[in-house]
Structure formats: structure tokens, C-alpha cells
N, C-alpha and C positions, 0 to 999 in steps of 0.2 A: 909595349904595349900601348895601346893608347890612352890616354888621359884626358878625355872628353870634359869631364869635372876639374875646376879647381879647387872649389871645397863641397865637401860633403858632410852635410850636419845631423849630428844622429841625434834627436829625443829632443824634448823642451818644448815641443807643441801642445799649445792650450789656448786656454781664454780668462780674461783678467776681470772681473767686478771692481770699477776704481771707484770709491769713495774718498771725497775733500773732507777732511775732519777739522775741525774748527783749533785742533792742537795734539800732538804726539807728546808721551803717553796720554791715552784719552781717558778724565776720568769717568768713574764711575756714572750711569745716571739711567733712567728706567729711558729714555729715547733721548734722541738728538735731531732735530732738525735741519736739513740736507740742502741749502737752497741750490747749490752747486749741480744737482743731480747726482745720481747714480745708473751707471753705464758698464754695460759687460760688452768686453773688445777682445777680439782675437789678437793674440800675442802674448807669449810668456819667453823665456831664455833663449830657446833653438829658434823660434820664429826671427825674434829680434837681433840674434847674430847672422842668419841666413838674410834677411833684409836689408843689413849693416852693409853688407859682404854684397849681395845684389846691386846696390846703389852703387858701389865700387866699380861696379863694371868685371865683378869675377863672376863666372859660370857657376852655379850656386844649386846643390839638389839636396832636399831636407827628406829625411826619414823620422817617420815615429808613429807610433800607435795613434789612432783618432777612432772615436766613440759614433756610429750612425744616430745622433742625434744633434740638434740646433747647435753646440758646441762644437763639434766638428764641420758643421757647415759655415759655420763662420771663419776655422782658420781654413779650410777648402777654401773659401769666396777671398781672404787675404790673397793665400800665395796665389790666385789666378788675377787678383787687380797687380798685384809687383812682378809678374811674370818670373817665380820662382818653382821650379819643378818640384813635385811632391809625390813623395811615396808614402801613403797612408796606408798601414796594417790595420784590420780591424778590429776594434777593442770593443769588448762587449761589456765591460765594467764602464767605457763613456770616456768621453773625452774631458785631460786633465784638466781642471779649474782651481782658482785661486781668489781672495778678495784681497784688495790692496787698498790701506787706510793711507791716504795722502796727507800730511800737514800742511800748514802755509808755508814752509821754510823749503817744501819741497823733499822733504825727507819721508822713507816710506814704512810699512809693516806690513808685510806679507801673511797671507792665512791662506795654506795648503790644504785642500783634501787630498788626502794620501789614498783615498779608499779605491781612485781610479788606474791601480794598478796592480799587479800581482807582482808576489816574489817567484812564481812559476814562468812567468812572460818572458821570452824571448825572439829577436826577431829573425826570420828566415831564413837560413844560414846561406840559400841559394841568392837572394835578395840583396843578403847586407855584403857577401862575396864578388857580386855582380855590381854593385855601385862602389866599393873602395877602390877594388880594383882598376874604377875607370875613373878615380878621384885623383888629383895633385895631395891633396891634404883633407884630414877628417877633422873635425871639431866635435868631438862627443861633450854632449852635456851630463851633468852626475845625477838626471834625473832616472827611475827605473824602467827598464833594465839594461841601462846602457853597459852598464859594469860586466856582465856578460858576454860583451862582443869584444872583447878588447885583445883577448889572445888572437881572434881572426884579424881583427883589424890592424894587429902589429904585423902580421904573415904579409898583410898585401901590400907592403912595399910605401904605405901613403908614408907622411909624417902625420904626427896627430897633434890634438893641442885639447885642452879642457880647460876647464873655469870650476875652483871650487868654490868660489863665492865666500860667505862670509863663515869659511873654517876655523874653527880653532884652534887647529895644529894636533888635535889629538884624538878627533872622531873616528874610528879605525870604517867606515862607509869610506871616505874621499881617499885612503890609503893608496887602492890601485889606480883611480884615475891619476894620481899625483905622480905616480911610479911609471907609468904605460907612456905617458904624454912627454912631445919632445918640447913643447911649449907649453909651460902653465901659469896659469891667470889665477891669482885669488885677491881677495880684498885684505884688507890690514887691518880691517874694524874690528875681530873678535881675538886679533894676536896681541900679547904683551912685548914679544920681541919678534917681529916681525923678518929680520936679518937670520936670526936663529933658525927661524922656520923655513924660510928660504933655502937656507945652506942644507938644511935637511934635507929636503924634497932633490935636491939637485944630486946630494951625496947617495940617497938610496935608490934613486929611480935613474930614467934617462933622458933627464930635461937640459936643453942646450939653454935656455931661457927660462926664469922664472920673474915672474911679474907680479908686484902687490900694489895693488891700487889705494890710492889713501885720500880719495874726495880732494877737497880744498887743498892738500898736501901737494897733488902731484900723482906721481906713482915711481916707485923703486926697484929697478932691474937687475936682474942676478946673471951675467953672463961672463963665459971664461975666469969663472972665481972673482970678478969686479963687481961692486954693486955700487949701481948707479940712481941717482936721483934725478928725475924730470920733474920740475915743478907744473903747477897745473895751469889750463888753459884758461886766457881769460872768455867766458862765457861772451856769443856774440849778442844777447838780449837777457832779459831777466832771467833768474833761475823760477821756472815752477813745480819740478817735477824732476825727482832721482831717479823713476823710474826708467830702467835701459839704458843708463850712462854706461854700466860696466859690459854690458853685452856691445854697444856700439863701440866703446875703448877695444874689446877684442877683436870686434871686425875689422877695423883701421889697424891695429896693430898687425892683423894675419894681412890685411891686403900689403903694406908694406914689406914685412919679414917675406912672405910670397915672390914680392919683387927683389929680392936681395938688397934691401935697405938693410942700416944698422940696427940692433936693439934699441940703441938711444932714438934714433932717428924713428922707429918701430912706436916708440912708445910717445914720442911727440907726436904725430898721428894719431895715435889714441885718445891722449887726454887733449887734443882739438875735437876728435869725434864725441867724447864722453861729455864734452862741455858745450858741445852743439845739443845734446841729447838732454840735458838739465833744462832749456830753453824749452820743450815740447812737451806740453800737457801729455799723462798719461791717455789720456781718451782720444788722443790721434796718433799714428805713426809716420813717422817722417825721419829718414836716414840721411846723412849728409851727403852728397856726391862729391865725385872727385875733383871736379872745378875748385868745389868752397874749399875742400880738404887741403891740394896742393896749393893754392892762394893764401890760405889763412898760414902752412906751414913755412911759405916764402917773406912771410910779412917778419919784418925784424923785430 
């Protein structure tokens, strides 16, 4: 079977409104004056992973629901600009959107509008099957309705990855994703015992590799029952925004992993790409390219 797509990204397309606030948490007040501007721009988790993969030279295709609305037009324009193939399924409820509050230290708080999806939404089976069977790998976001696609994706013969983001290790919504994927990413931020959760994911599912990102502490990688710590990379410029850092990490990790690098080296690629993303304001979309990534990987 021909695999003309390196990575199919499933779900996670949308628009964020970025608001730079003086501090997080934001104390209650009747109003705040935002002199840095308030800007809506295309790009949520699936968009950022697709952009990161494409920037590294992987043949990338993105499949998700989009509304016939200005937000959907922004997402379509972003994919055209970046040269990323996009299959958009019509969504009568409109395109997914969120508001991101970003503090001076780059941390963010995201407010997601959950009204833009319905529990009965399903990707058209023929479309999903054709794209999955044409792909070497599928990265599945945890946005609705991707969970319903997992059985078909496993049948396709493609390897799978997913990002559980700030999972607490208990919410049952995340379990099907964690158990179906060959590579599982998650943030350690909400985990009391990251290693315990990582080993539970590996024991209960089919994951070959489980990666917990830990911000300034780097990342922890569980592979072949061995837990490895990979230190954080030094950002090449001042940190302005953490938005998209996890997605950049996942894209660079998959770039290395699909090129048969070790889990440790794949995580090194991820930390470098994540550090780069932290130097890019949320209002911009800029992913690390292969020359810079490989150059910084080779730096002692």
C-alpha cells in the first residue's frame, strides 16, 4: 500500500484570541487596559503540530471539522500559507475557538468554547479510512470527535500518537487515547507522580514510548521499561510565550522517531523545538526548521 502522507493530524483545528495580561492568575477587576492588543489568529493544537511537522519536511495532512465562518476562513488561510493539505469537514456549529490569557512570564490560561462540537459528530468513515491508509503515522488530538475514530485508525496499519496535555491521570475521557497510541505525550504539570502515570499508560495500552514534558525541567521518557530524563534545552532568545511549546515538542519528537532515532534523541529534538516555540509570541506562527533543529542538536 502506498503511504503518500508521512503524518495525518486528526482534529485540533481552530482559532485562538490572544490577550496579554499583566499577571496570572488575573485578579478580579471591572476592566483591564490591554496596551499590547487583542488578536484572533488561527492555530490550535492540531494546527501547531501540523505546522511543526511540515516545517521539518514531513508530508503532512490535516483533517478536522471547520465552520463556514470567519474563524474557519482563518484556519484555511493558515494552511494555504504554510502549504499544508487540509480536509475540512463542514461543522454547522462553527469552528473551534478559545481565548488564551498570556502572562508576562509566558505562561498561559486557555478558555475553550466547547459549544463548537457535538457528541454525535463523526468523521466520514470513507474519508478517514482513505487518509489513514495513505499515512505512515497518525497524530490524534484529544478534541471531539477523535475518540470515535480510534478503532478505524488502528485497523489502518498506521502507527498512532496522541497528546493528553495536562491530564490528571484520572479523567476517563483521556483513557481511550492513552491506550490506543504507540507514542503518548502528556504534561507532568497536573500529575502528583508522573512516573506512576507513565508506567500505567504503558501497562494498560500499547504505547512503545510515553513522554511527559516538564517545562524547565525538560522531559521524562519511558521506553522498554526504562525511565530517562532529558534536560530542557536553552531557548535561543528570551522566553515570551509558552503557547504551542508542547505541540512543537511533539512534532520534533515524531520527526526524529519516524526517522528511527532513539527515544532519548527524539526527546532531545523535542526539547529544542519546544524551547524555540517559547521565544515566538502567540500572535505569530513560526516553527523550527530542520537546519536549525539539527544544528542545535549537534551543539555540544
